[in-house]
Legacy VTK file of the C-alpha trace (Angstrom):
# vtk DataFile Version 3.0
C-alpha trace
ASCII
DATASET POLYDATA
POINTS 776 float
-15.738 -13.960 -7.425
-13.829 -10.855 -8.358
-12.193 -8.403 -6.029
-11.355 -4.820 -5.293
-8.274 -2.924 -6.333
-7.035 -0.110 -4.128
-3.777 1.778 -3.810
-1.079 -0.267 -2.136
-1.199 0.045 1.652
2.337 1.289 1.978
1.753 4.082 -0.501
-1.327 5.136 1.436
0.736 5.052 4.579
3.659 6.962 3.130
1.545 9.892 1.977
-0.902 9.721 4.824
-4.136 8.674 3.106
-4.829 5.794 5.465
-1.871 5.093 7.687
-3.497 2.187 9.532
-0.308 0.103 9.461
2.412 2.581 8.757
5.193 1.117 6.562
4.307 -2.354 7.865
3.119 -3.878 4.593
6.626 -3.757 3.174
5.937 -2.921 -0.487
6.090 0.275 -2.518
4.261 0.988 -5.732
6.516 1.384 -8.758
5.789 4.089 -11.286
4.461 3.917 -14.821
6.281 3.912 -18.106
8.146 6.959 -19.430
6.100 9.282 -21.563
2.910 8.844 -19.560
0.549 11.751 -19.141
1.791 14.499 -16.879
-0.847 16.630 -15.278
-0.150 20.325 -14.723
3.006 21.072 -12.759
1.810 21.188 -9.161
2.497 23.883 -6.629
1.995 24.114 -2.885
0.036 26.890 -1.178
-0.447 27.651 2.502
-3.619 26.168 3.998
-5.084 28.906 6.159
-6.069 28.026 9.719
-4.104 24.790 9.841
-0.951 26.155 11.479
0.236 24.506 14.699
1.938 27.021 17.007
4.221 24.821 19.063
6.068 27.386 21.130
9.382 25.582 20.741
11.847 25.106 17.918
11.074 21.727 16.352
13.739 19.349 15.126
11.550 16.766 13.371
7.931 15.977 12.521
6.007 12.892 11.379
2.461 12.301 10.148
0.082 9.403 10.744
-3.458 8.519 11.779
-2.695 7.840 15.437
-6.347 7.451 16.505
-7.642 5.653 13.373
-10.361 8.197 12.692
-9.359 8.633 9.075
-7.703 12.032 9.592
-3.929 12.395 9.591
-2.370 13.576 12.825
1.074 15.078 13.497
3.870 14.235 15.914
6.804 16.573 16.560
9.957 16.647 18.689
12.222 19.355 20.021
15.568 19.057 21.790
14.312 21.775 24.116
11.937 19.287 25.784
12.028 15.539 26.318
8.542 14.854 24.943
6.806 14.128 21.660
4.101 16.643 20.837
1.120 14.796 19.313
-1.603 16.851 17.651
-4.897 15.196 16.614
-6.451 16.313 13.344
-9.984 17.578 13.959
-11.178 16.639 10.476
-11.441 20.207 9.242
-7.753 20.923 8.601
-7.269 22.141 12.168
-5.424 20.423 15.004
-6.100 20.008 18.712
-3.599 21.269 21.309
-0.790 18.816 21.857
-0.702 15.851 24.189
2.817 15.177 25.433
4.491 11.773 25.359
7.634 11.612 27.505
10.638 10.077 25.711
14.427 10.135 26.082
16.495 13.263 26.522
16.903 15.642 23.579
14.839 13.897 20.857
16.047 14.866 17.392
14.042 12.576 15.069
10.653 10.835 15.183
8.796 8.176 13.205
5.291 6.748 13.428
5.082 3.032 12.695
3.191 -0.030 13.917
5.767 -2.007 15.890
3.411 -4.502 17.578
0.933 -5.360 14.807
-2.147 -3.892 16.474
-2.847 -1.513 13.606
-2.027 1.612 15.615
0.979 3.799 14.760
3.506 3.802 17.586
6.223 6.386 18.285
9.970 5.960 18.026
12.466 8.746 18.600
16.195 9.122 18.132
17.657 11.063 21.035
20.835 13.115 21.235
21.228 12.358 24.928
22.281 9.185 26.740
19.179 7.173 25.803
19.675 6.837 22.055
16.264 5.320 21.221
12.792 5.578 22.751
9.682 3.604 21.748
6.183 4.444 23.024
3.373 2.062 22.038
-0.040 3.354 21.033
-2.792 1.927 23.278
-5.724 3.344 21.311
-6.424 6.088 23.824
-2.923 7.575 23.859
0.591 6.258 24.274
2.198 4.066 26.917
5.340 5.161 28.732
8.355 5.081 26.459
10.926 2.316 26.728
14.486 3.503 26.189
17.514 1.801 24.669
21.038 3.080 25.249
23.387 2.537 22.313
26.268 4.960 22.015
24.496 8.190 22.801
24.271 11.139 20.470
21.750 9.657 18.049
20.958 11.887 15.078
18.382 10.030 12.971
16.494 6.755 12.569
14.523 4.789 9.989
12.355 1.684 10.037
11.893 -1.119 7.521
12.170 -4.864 7.042
15.626 -6.431 7.394
14.289 -9.979 7.101
11.077 -11.846 6.255
9.656 -12.308 9.776
7.093 -9.562 9.156
8.281 -7.420 12.092
9.550 -3.894 11.641
13.266 -3.372 12.242
15.254 -0.202 12.717
18.535 1.543 11.997
19.761 4.372 14.248
22.426 6.818 13.118
24.696 8.791 15.440
26.514 12.080 15.169
29.674 10.961 16.939
29.547 7.165 16.823
28.718 4.204 14.640
25.263 3.363 13.340
23.276 0.559 14.926
20.827 -1.888 13.365
18.124 -3.361 15.619
15.660 -6.168 14.920
12.055 -5.958 16.098
10.240 -8.769 17.873
6.758 -7.767 16.727
5.729 -6.720 20.238
7.362 -3.290 20.251
10.753 -4.379 21.577
14.056 -4.186 19.707
17.085 -6.361 20.269
19.856 -8.107 18.360
21.843 -4.914 18.014
24.243 -4.978 15.081
26.892 -2.288 14.877
27.744 -0.841 11.480
31.278 0.369 12.034
33.049 3.589 11.133
30.010 5.648 10.247
30.014 9.012 12.029
28.175 12.305 11.505
25.137 10.472 10.143
22.694 12.707 8.287
20.096 10.178 7.095
19.540 6.402 7.117
17.236 4.000 5.287
16.412 0.301 4.923
15.726 -1.053 1.430
16.223 -4.380 -0.345
18.452 -2.981 -3.079
19.379 -6.291 -4.726
16.069 -8.168 -4.274
17.581 -10.986 -2.228
14.854 -10.763 0.420
17.006 -8.995 3.031
16.757 -5.265 3.685
20.016 -3.446 3.058
21.145 -0.343 4.966
21.939 3.041 3.414
23.736 5.675 5.476
24.470 9.235 4.383
27.253 10.392 6.673
30.057 12.886 6.942
30.227 16.638 6.535
31.734 18.939 3.947
33.886 17.196 1.368
33.793 14.031 3.506
30.071 13.476 2.915
29.438 9.955 1.622
26.511 7.660 0.947
27.501 4.220 2.188
25.651 1.012 1.381
25.779 -2.075 3.596
24.442 -5.259 2.017
22.551 -7.545 4.362
22.919 -11.313 4.171
21.029 -12.880 7.092
21.932 -9.930 9.350
25.593 -9.918 8.356
26.343 -6.482 6.920
29.067 -5.966 4.320
29.843 -2.572 2.869
29.633 -2.162 -0.885
32.848 -1.156 -2.568
31.253 0.200 -5.731
28.399 2.407 -4.524
28.402 6.221 -4.677
30.219 6.602 -1.361
33.137 7.945 -3.402
31.143 10.409 -5.473
28.674 12.492 -3.477
28.762 16.274 -3.669
30.211 18.224 -0.761
27.799 18.756 2.144
25.271 16.177 0.938
22.727 15.989 3.750
19.548 14.271 2.485
18.371 11.731 -0.079
15.215 10.316 -1.635
14.917 6.578 -2.268
12.515 5.126 -4.867
12.329 3.520 -8.300
12.837 6.563 -10.514
13.346 4.721 -13.827
10.668 2.004 -13.548
12.929 -1.025 -13.620
11.727 -2.354 -10.267
14.858 -1.417 -8.285
15.251 1.439 -5.826
17.369 4.369 -6.996
18.744 7.187 -4.862
18.669 10.954 -5.334
21.214 12.732 -3.097
20.709 16.407 -2.267
23.378 18.983 -1.509
23.586 22.795 -1.739
24.821 22.439 -5.328
21.940 20.257 -6.604
20.642 16.697 -6.703
22.847 13.857 -7.873
20.871 11.060 -9.527
22.181 7.516 -8.967
20.564 4.550 -10.722
20.557 1.034 -9.245
21.963 -1.583 -11.632
19.820 -4.352 -10.110
22.615 -5.670 -7.929
22.430 -2.834 -5.438
25.292 -0.899 -6.981
24.747 2.633 -8.229
25.975 4.589 -11.228
25.813 8.361 -11.578
23.022 9.334 -13.973
23.296 13.092 -13.790
22.770 16.174 -11.639
19.640 18.305 -11.436
18.926 21.606 -9.739
20.426 24.972 -9.049
22.393 26.076 -6.019
20.316 26.413 -2.844
20.965 26.420 0.888
21.654 23.219 2.823
18.987 20.517 2.347
17.285 19.466 5.589
14.713 16.970 4.265
14.048 15.031 1.067
11.338 12.579 0.079
10.390 10.687 -3.071
6.662 10.572 -3.867
4.328 10.967 -6.832
3.301 14.605 -6.447
1.456 15.238 -9.697
-0.450 11.980 -10.090
1.323 10.681 -13.205
2.609 7.674 -11.218
6.248 8.571 -11.805
8.341 9.229 -8.722
9.079 12.899 -8.038
11.434 14.440 -5.484
10.768 17.085 -2.840
13.692 18.819 -1.118
13.379 21.331 1.723
16.276 23.722 2.272
17.299 25.375 5.524
16.617 28.932 4.354
12.963 28.435 3.374
13.211 27.034 -0.142
11.344 24.076 -1.620
12.796 22.286 -4.638
10.100 20.325 -6.464
11.573 18.012 -9.084
9.224 16.090 -11.344
10.284 12.653 -12.557
9.703 11.430 -16.108
9.902 7.712 -15.282
13.309 7.213 -16.882
15.517 8.626 -14.124
15.413 12.265 -15.172
14.113 15.103 -12.995
12.895 18.538 -14.086
13.074 21.239 -11.443
10.033 23.311 -10.528
11.548 25.576 -7.868
9.353 27.706 -5.703
9.438 28.960 -2.128
5.982 29.058 -0.526
7.359 29.604 2.973
7.684 32.886 4.849
11.061 34.489 4.319
13.761 34.201 6.988
11.848 31.617 9.000
14.198 28.697 8.474
13.058 25.112 7.840
13.918 22.112 10.018
11.909 19.182 8.664
9.004 18.077 6.502
6.368 15.353 6.301
3.936 14.157 3.642
0.243 13.742 4.299
-3.218 14.317 2.846
-4.481 16.909 5.279
-7.835 17.558 3.614
-8.701 14.061 2.379
-8.879 14.949 -1.311
-6.438 12.302 -2.505
-3.484 14.610 -3.139
-0.095 14.719 -1.452
0.209 17.739 0.830
3.230 18.966 2.782
3.810 19.753 6.465
6.812 21.938 7.272
8.350 22.836 10.626
9.557 26.430 10.627
12.454 27.138 12.966
12.168 30.826 13.816
8.374 30.778 14.043
8.287 27.656 16.256
5.363 26.338 14.256
4.207 23.720 11.765
2.590 25.018 8.589
0.649 23.000 6.032
0.820 23.495 2.283
-1.840 22.099 -0.027
-1.033 20.515 -3.380
-2.935 22.092 -6.264
-2.535 19.111 -8.626
-5.903 17.847 -9.918
-7.393 15.346 -7.506
-7.974 11.828 -8.846
-11.561 11.126 -9.851
-11.621 7.671 -8.267
-9.272 5.874 -5.866
-10.828 2.399 -5.639
-12.873 0.101 -7.857
-14.346 -3.364 -7.319
-16.141 -5.920 -9.472
-18.612 -8.663 -8.569
-20.928 -11.021 -10.450
-22.682 -8.304 -12.447
-22.008 -5.250 -10.278
-19.244 -2.665 -10.158
-18.567 -0.301 -7.244
-16.083 2.539 -6.915
-14.979 5.202 -4.460
-14.128 8.734 -5.536
-11.366 10.938 -4.172
-13.631 12.392 -1.491
-14.623 8.964 -0.182
-18.110 8.818 -1.699
-19.221 5.377 -2.877
-21.064 4.445 -6.076
-22.305 1.174 -7.562
-23.652 0.269 -10.993
-25.151 -2.812 -12.635
-27.358 -5.497 -11.151
-29.029 -5.152 -7.769
-29.606 -8.928 -7.827
-33.050 -8.419 -6.185
-31.174 -8.247 -2.895
-29.780 -4.725 -2.665
-26.161 -5.199 -3.737
-26.049 -1.634 -5.107
-26.566 -0.231 -1.621
-28.784 2.591 -2.827
-31.852 1.585 -0.780
-33.771 0.110 -3.730
-33.451 -3.699 -3.807
-35.097 -4.222 -7.185
-33.888 -1.929 -9.954
-30.646 -2.355 -11.897
-28.823 0.824 -12.904
-26.775 1.589 -16.002
-24.500 4.187 -14.434
-22.992 4.636 -10.954
-25.563 5.378 -8.243
-24.559 6.729 -4.799
-24.359 4.239 -1.943
-26.711 5.219 0.909
-24.730 6.108 4.054
-27.690 6.732 6.384
-26.602 3.956 8.716
-22.860 4.661 8.468
-21.354 6.292 11.535
-18.431 8.694 11.447
-17.570 10.587 8.281
-19.463 8.293 5.905
-16.391 8.194 3.678
-15.267 4.924 2.116
-11.842 3.440 1.493
-13.126 0.638 -0.724
-16.287 -1.222 -1.738
-16.231 -4.847 -2.866
-19.364 -6.276 -4.513
-20.107 -10.019 -4.715
-23.060 -11.931 -6.163
-25.867 -11.082 -3.695
-23.977 -9.045 -1.106
-21.545 -6.111 -1.157
-19.296 -4.788 1.581
-17.340 -1.621 2.197
-14.597 -0.344 4.462
-14.783 3.215 5.809
-11.845 5.509 6.465
-12.346 4.772 10.162
-11.673 1.092 9.302
-15.192 -0.046 10.115
-16.920 -2.658 7.928
-20.427 -2.470 6.477
-22.299 -4.901 4.220
-25.577 -4.812 2.318
-27.712 -7.040 0.113
-28.763 -10.566 1.105
-29.776 -10.098 4.744
-28.566 -13.579 5.726
-24.996 -12.770 4.674
-24.265 -9.188 5.700
-22.780 -10.117 9.089
-24.943 -7.811 11.200
-26.234 -10.584 13.481
-29.887 -10.543 12.503
-30.388 -7.015 11.250
-33.060 -5.768 8.852
-34.335 -7.988 6.027
-33.926 -7.001 3.265
-30.786 -4.899 3.674
-30.571 -2.653 0.586
-28.346 -0.119 2.368
-25.155 -0.591 4.442
-25.443 -2.355 7.803
-22.612 -2.386 10.353
-20.810 -5.729 10.613
-21.155 -7.071 14.152
-17.846 -6.980 16.009
-18.974 -8.625 19.249
-17.378 -12.012 18.430
-14.056 -10.420 17.492
-11.530 -11.019 20.240
-8.762 -8.596 19.252
-8.871 -5.328 17.352
-12.304 -4.508 15.931
-10.828 -2.354 13.182
-10.646 -3.828 9.686
-7.566 -3.543 7.493
-9.366 -5.112 4.520
-12.610 -6.789 3.537
-13.122 -9.233 0.650
-16.359 -10.604 -0.813
-16.682 -13.906 -2.659
-19.720 -15.773 -3.946
-21.731 -15.266 -0.768
-18.826 -15.587 1.685
-17.075 -12.566 3.163
-13.744 -12.359 4.986
-12.219 -9.473 6.882
-8.591 -8.935 7.833
-8.249 -7.063 11.093
-5.502 -4.513 11.682
-3.870 -6.875 14.201
-3.558 -9.637 11.584
-6.482 -11.839 12.666
-8.990 -13.004 10.036
-12.754 -13.456 10.365
-15.269 -14.771 7.837
-19.056 -14.998 7.584
-21.777 -15.800 5.054
-22.071 -19.003 3.016
-20.057 -22.047 4.067
-21.212 -24.551 1.437
-17.618 -25.542 0.620
-15.883 -24.662 3.909
-14.988 -21.239 2.547
-15.275 -19.641 6.014
-12.143 -21.493 7.141
-13.361 -21.866 10.719
-13.492 -25.657 10.991
-16.067 -28.387 10.327
-19.810 -28.322 10.669
-20.428 -24.623 10.096
-23.656 -23.462 8.464
-24.308 -20.073 6.950
-23.291 -17.399 9.453
-24.614 -13.858 9.831
-21.853 -12.955 12.256
-18.027 -13.011 11.950
-16.255 -16.240 12.921
-12.489 -16.532 13.429
-10.459 -18.278 10.736
-8.724 -21.272 12.331
-4.922 -20.758 12.309
-3.943 -24.172 13.670
-1.828 -24.900 10.579
-0.334 -21.418 10.270
3.382 -21.527 11.081
4.959 -18.699 13.022
2.945 -15.730 14.257
-0.452 -17.110 13.228
-1.195 -13.671 11.784
-1.990 -12.613 8.223
-1.046 -9.566 6.157
-3.154 -10.284 3.059
-6.480 -12.028 2.470
-8.451 -12.740 -0.706
-11.642 -14.657 -1.526
-12.534 -16.511 -4.722
-15.788 -18.117 -5.830
-15.754 -20.843 -3.177
-12.291 -20.797 -1.629
-10.179 -18.322 0.260
-6.457 -17.654 0.628
-4.229 -15.553 2.848
-0.564 -14.665 3.241
1.002 -14.884 6.682
3.308 -12.256 8.102
6.141 -14.647 7.349
5.282 -14.680 3.618
3.726 -18.163 3.441
0.438 -18.735 1.583
-2.532 -20.643 3.000
-5.828 -21.591 1.345
-9.096 -23.213 2.440
-12.512 -24.201 1.061
-13.226 -26.102 -2.151
-10.243 -28.004 -3.517
-11.829 -29.007 -6.814
-9.142 -29.013 -9.513
-6.532 -28.650 -6.717
-7.111 -24.918 -6.450
-5.860 -24.846 -2.829
-2.329 -25.735 -3.926
-1.602 -28.255 -1.181
-1.612 -31.251 -3.528
-4.309 -33.119 -1.596
-7.317 -32.583 -3.876
-9.484 -32.572 -0.742
-11.668 -29.727 0.540
-10.168 -28.075 3.596
-12.232 -26.440 6.353
-9.230 -24.602 7.825
-6.248 -22.992 6.094
-3.579 -25.349 4.718
-0.199 -24.214 3.485
0.384 -23.898 -0.248
3.153 -26.318 -1.253
6.082 -24.458 -2.859
8.346 -27.491 -3.267
8.166 -27.426 -7.065
9.136 -23.776 -7.396
12.793 -24.774 -7.241
15.377 -22.011 -7.145
12.881 -19.161 -7.313
11.556 -17.179 -4.376
9.053 -19.004 -2.176
7.925 -15.847 -0.376
4.414 -14.711 -1.375
3.633 -11.007 -1.643
0.200 -11.298 -3.298
-2.359 -14.062 -3.809
-5.445 -14.229 -6.009
-8.051 -17.024 -5.730
-10.482 -17.071 -8.641
-13.091 -19.541 -9.876
-11.233 -22.808 -10.366
-7.704 -21.384 -10.260
-5.438 -19.604 -7.801
-2.421 -17.430 -8.586
0.389 -16.253 -6.341
2.943 -13.483 -6.794
6.369 -14.176 -5.330
8.810 -11.616 -3.962
10.976 -11.913 -7.093
8.081 -10.746 -9.310
7.287 -14.212 -10.735
3.656 -15.405 -10.832
2.585 -19.038 -10.413
-0.949 -20.328 -10.956
-2.427 -23.688 -10.007
-5.771 -25.467 -10.302
-7.804 -25.833 -13.503
-6.171 -24.491 -16.662
-9.386 -24.351 -18.691
-9.412 -22.097 -20.681
-5.813 -20.962 -20.183
-6.500 -19.707 -16.663
-3.048 -20.721 -15.391
-1.340 -18.542 -17.986
1.651 -20.853 -18.372
1.272 -21.612 -22.057
-0.389 -24.243 -24.203
-0.582 -27.915 -23.268
-1.279 -27.642 -19.518
-4.424 -29.234 -18.116
-4.031 -28.409 -14.437
-1.440 -28.147 -11.698
-1.874 -29.287 -8.118
0.768 -26.980 -6.616
2.739 -23.936 -7.835
5.034 -25.460 -10.447
5.164 -23.645 -13.779
5.420 -19.851 -13.793
3.120 -17.710 -15.874
4.577 -17.472 -19.373
6.066 -13.999 -19.910
7.912 -14.859 -23.116
5.774 -12.556 -25.246
6.168 -9.625 -22.838
8.808 -7.187 -23.992
11.030 -5.315 -21.586
10.432 -5.610 -17.871
8.606 -8.867 -16.977
8.213 -8.803 -13.177
4.708 -8.306 -11.777
3.845 -6.073 -8.814
0.228 -7.172 -8.230
-2.343 -9.711 -9.428
-6.129 -10.160 -9.215
-8.168 -13.194 -10.290
-11.600 -13.379 -11.878
-13.792 -16.400 -12.518
-11.602 -18.212 -15.072
-9.106 -15.492 -15.839
-6.467 -13.434 -14.071
-4.976 -9.985 -14.569
-1.734 -8.462 -13.339
0.205 -5.220 -13.447
3.931 -5.250 -14.146
6.352 -3.249 -12.046
6.599 -0.722 -14.890
2.805 -0.233 -14.897
1.681 -2.239 -17.946
-1.394 -4.453 -17.525
-1.805 -8.023 -18.814
-4.584 -10.621 -18.540
-4.898 -14.316 -19.393
-7.546 -17.055 -19.423
-11.220 -16.910 -20.486
-12.256 -14.179 -22.899
-15.783 -15.248 -23.835
-17.141 -11.786 -23.122
-14.070 -9.658 -23.816
-12.938 -9.656 -20.195
-9.237 -9.773 -21.140
-9.562 -6.332 -22.708
-7.089 -6.938 -25.513
-9.347 -6.732 -28.576
-12.960 -7.249 -29.675
-12.245 -10.772 -30.968
-13.027 -12.479 -27.628
-10.228 -15.042 -27.847
-9.087 -17.066 -24.817
-5.395 -16.693 -23.969
-3.164 -19.288 -22.281
-0.441 -16.716 -21.641
-0.625 -13.001 -20.773
-1.972 -10.570 -23.380
-1.642 -6.808 -23.135
-4.747 -4.871 -22.107
-5.550 -2.392 -24.875
-5.091 1.136 -23.512
-5.308 3.045 -26.795
-8.622 4.554 -25.671
-7.155 5.980 -22.479
-6.047 9.624 -22.531
-2.410 10.369 -23.313
-1.333 6.711 -23.492
-1.910 6.121 -19.812
-1.820 2.674 -18.232
-3.870 1.225 -15.398
-2.679 1.713 -11.836
-5.411 -0.590 -10.502
-7.175 -3.486 -12.206
-9.824 -5.873 -10.874
-11.438 -8.777 -12.769
-14.924 -10.021 -11.891
-16.939 -12.945 -13.245
-17.511 -11.814 -16.823
-16.180 -8.258 -16.770
-13.074 -6.369 -15.667
-12.501 -2.808 -14.463
-9.502 -0.604 -13.806
-8.432 2.864 -12.782
-6.135 4.867 -15.017
-3.365 7.009 -13.574
-5.534 10.118 -13.707
-8.188 8.376 -11.596
-10.621 7.800 -14.459
-12.531 4.479 -14.297
-12.775 2.010 -17.192
-14.562 -1.338 -17.598
-14.794 -4.017 -20.291
-16.496 -7.356 -20.888
-20.185 -8.248 -20.433
-22.635 -5.380 -19.866
-25.960 -7.223 -19.590
-26.946 -5.388 -16.372
-25.084 -2.101 -16.691
-21.986 -3.301 -14.824
-19.688 -1.437 -17.228
-21.213 1.803 -15.974
-21.075 3.667 -19.248
-23.239 4.288 -22.264
-23.063 0.859 -23.937
-26.399 -0.419 -22.632
-26.577 -4.196 -23.013
-23.582 -4.421 -25.344
-20.256 -6.031 -24.499
-16.878 -4.396 -24.965
-13.618 -6.181 -25.710
-11.564 -3.102 -24.838
-11.742 -0.656 -21.914
-14.741 1.705 -22.040
-15.102 4.747 -19.751
-17.315 4.655 -16.665
-19.431 7.813 -16.613
-21.939 9.548 -14.411
-20.103 9.888 -11.105
LINES 1 777
776 0 1 2 3 4 5 6 7 8 9 10 11 12 13 14 15 16 17 18 19 20 21 22 23 24 25 26 27 28 29 30 31 32 33 34 35 36 37 38 39 40 41 42 43 44 45 46 47 48 49 50 51 52 53 54 55 56 57 58 59 60 61 62 63 64 65 66 67 68 69 70 71 72 73 74 75 76 77 78 79 80 81 82 83 84 85 86 87 88 89 90 91 92 93 94 95 96 97 98 99 100 101 102 103 104 105 106 107 108 109 110 111 112 113 114 115 116 117 118 119 120 121 122 123 124 125 126 127 128 129 130 131 132 133 134 135 136 137 138 139 140 141 142 143 144 145 146 147 148 149 150 151 152 153 154 155 156 157 158 159 160 161 162 163 164 165 166 167 168 169 170 171 172 173 174 175 176 177 178 179 180 181 182 183 184 185 186 187 188 189 190 191 192 193 194 195 196 197 198 199 200 201 202 203 204 205 206 207 208 209 210 211 212 213 214 215 216 217 218 219 220 221 222 223 224 225 226 227 228 229 230 231 232 233 234 235 236 237 238 239 240 241 242 243 244 245 246 247 248 249 250 251 252 253 254 255 256 257 258 259 260 261 262 263 264 265 266 267 268 269 270 271 272 273 274 275 276 277 278 279 280 281 282 283 284 285 286 287 288 289 290 291 292 293 294 295 296 297 298 299 300 301 302 303 304 305 306 307 308 309 310 311 312 313 314 315 316 317 318 319 320 321 322 323 324 325 326 327 328 329 330 331 332 333 334 335 336 337 338 339 340 341 342 343 344 345 346 347 348 349 350 351 352 353 354 355 356 357 358 359 360 361 362 363 364 365 366 367 368 369 370 371 372 373 374 375 376 377 378 379 380 381 382 383 384 385 386 387 388 389 390 391 392 393 394 395 396 397 398 399 400 401 402 403 404 405 406 407 408 409 410 411 412 413 414 415 416 417 418 419 420 421 422 423 424 425 426 427 428 429 430 431 432 433 434 435 436 437 438 439 440 441 442 443 444 445 446 447 448 449 450 451 452 453 454 455 456 457 458 459 460 461 462 463 464 465 466 467 468 469 470 471 472 473 474 475 476 477 478 479 480 481 482 483 484 485 486 487 488 489 490 491 492 493 494 495 496 497 498 499 500 501 502 503 504 505 506 507 508 509 510 511 512 513 514 515 516 517 518 519 520 521 522 523 524 525 526 527 528 529 530 531 532 533 534 535 536 537 538 539 540 541 542 543 544 545 546 547 548 549 550 551 552 553 554 555 556 557 558 559 560 561 562 563 564 565 566 567 568 569 570 571 572 573 574 575 576 577 578 579 580 581 582 583 584 585 586 587 588 589 590 591 592 593 594 595 596 597 598 599 600 601 602 603 604 605 606 607 608 609 610 611 612 613 614 615 616 617 618 619 620 621 622 623 624 625 626 627 628 629 630 631 632 633 634 635 636 637 638 639 640 641 642 643 644 645 646 647 648 649 650 651 652 653 654 655 656 657 658 659 660 661 662 663 664 665 666 667 668 669 670 671 672 673 674 675 676 677 678 679 680 681 682 683 684 685 686 687 688 689 690 691 692 693 694 695 696 697 698 699 700 701 702 703 704 705 706 707 708 709 710 711 712 713 714 715 716 717 718 719 720 721 722 723 724 725 726 727 728 729 730 731 732 733 734 735 736 737 738 739 740 741 742 743 744 745 746 747 748 749 750 751 752 753 754 755 756 757 758 759 760 761 762 763 764 765 766 767 768 769 770 771 772 773 774 775
């Protein structure tokens, strides 16, 4: 039972922390409420020794982990040569000489994204010559020959995103002297179904974003020069594009050339910040995809060449970075309500000229750094962010164990060792009261972790190289007969895995473990007492991964999310459908059958009615399961004792998703962005960052007060003890305790502390409100 909370995959990808499936997960993390703590205003300083001397003027750059070694690499293009320069990060903030990838003539823009679902970032370029678009697939040892697509010639920019719910990345290509084109991806790296968006010339920047939350990605195009510059919005309804008549296309400043797109006021809808030489115009989305002017920020600068929205200072509010042609950087900090405060500074050499920028974490310290291509110098420079690094980036809870990962990738566990080695510190007997380092003697590569998920008698972790390790009960660790006992990490055997052997995620239940591979396949191992391995009938306990049977999975047969409860598992397909398997006691599988299932069966959404039936998150617990839909509504099914379904008083159980979680007592914004389930309780974080829990509270695991009162609808987690009124960015419930990470990276736990699982100074006491984890 329990799970692990980590930063959303897309956010990792966007800023370069992980980048294993660049922009392919399809969700962004909203910010926290206005008035949250703001750390010191950040600044960017040149990282010595990291400069890439290209020898040619560069038009565009992109960042991503192209070789899945955990270090962020760089790709660059120049119209002076028909290749993409790819530079591999050596792990010490230096880069290898480039390897060239031939593409179309005169490439002017480049993106890294996984177009064929193999977990490797591929290359796409927009080209100013005859071949408008080139795509080169990553084969793990380099890139295949590029495949070109001729549109209208003279392409100027491109962007990728999801236009529909098929799970495949799509694309929009802008042109300097012709219309823009929208292309749909087939999931194998090919693009077809070209849709022309008419009368859009001189395109500066494009984007795909579901502005009105109807499930279809809309298209934004900043086009025109001088006083004719306009931002135009084309609403998508099943790939029929209709231009908005009330968006800011009539109101942009002259010579607007770049924009940042994100939720700047924490209402769950994407806003747009449009940059021009005279400042940044702030436009707020009204929820229908229409924009209203909110104000202008910034002083006069030279022409903007690049803009990106990202949380720079770690307060979880969206900030804006703007690079200007004549070597200026405008850093504008968001307050979470749509306002920006400008922190102008120019860290770049004078008179060099700037062409493009990219965000990444070059040194692996958890902060957003900046790569800049300098025109005159023909080089890429890297600028480090001096904002305080987060203390922890991941936290997981198990039966009576808690594990976390700090900003440098070091792992720690606290609580019970369960006489099996679940702490991973090499001592399979002693419990610990505060976090103890996980032994990485057997871990190859950097020894840095992305996440650690503890269970009852086994724990597992995922390294930055996307390799899986487990420790504890030797019969369950998945190492195919390794050492017994196994009190330190052992490599999970990948011999039986037919596709990619790199893990996108790993989840630990009550003795069963499941891994999601970067290509969307799922494998499970460990206990199979209730068919929780999902691999068909007659399976005993396995010490080696076995493929989850996808016979019933409609569409691609691939998954994008997996989660494990006490004795059942669930996953979300690329198409957004939910499937569960294992024990069906109390109808926790949601198929209405009441019968255990040894392979995944689809969750029945018939009773949802007019609401969205697309799942974006799923959380199996003890005797309940909860699902988050794309419209922010949560449904729970299974056993409602004691209030675990969260849909109010009077419900005994539900066999399928029927009644949404009761949000009547929640003030303000009510849509959730993520959920996690514990044994008989569930917790979720709203799109504005507030945390709520519901269900069993016998040990204070709901975190709302010391009274230990069960709740049949969501109650607010008490954050009065957190510094500066912060909220939780991550929250993970276990069996009888819950933990979370605050926005400054500090770790907090509450509930039962009989084995030291709260990781603080309480000893054997319980806590009904969050208490700080110390000692790491």
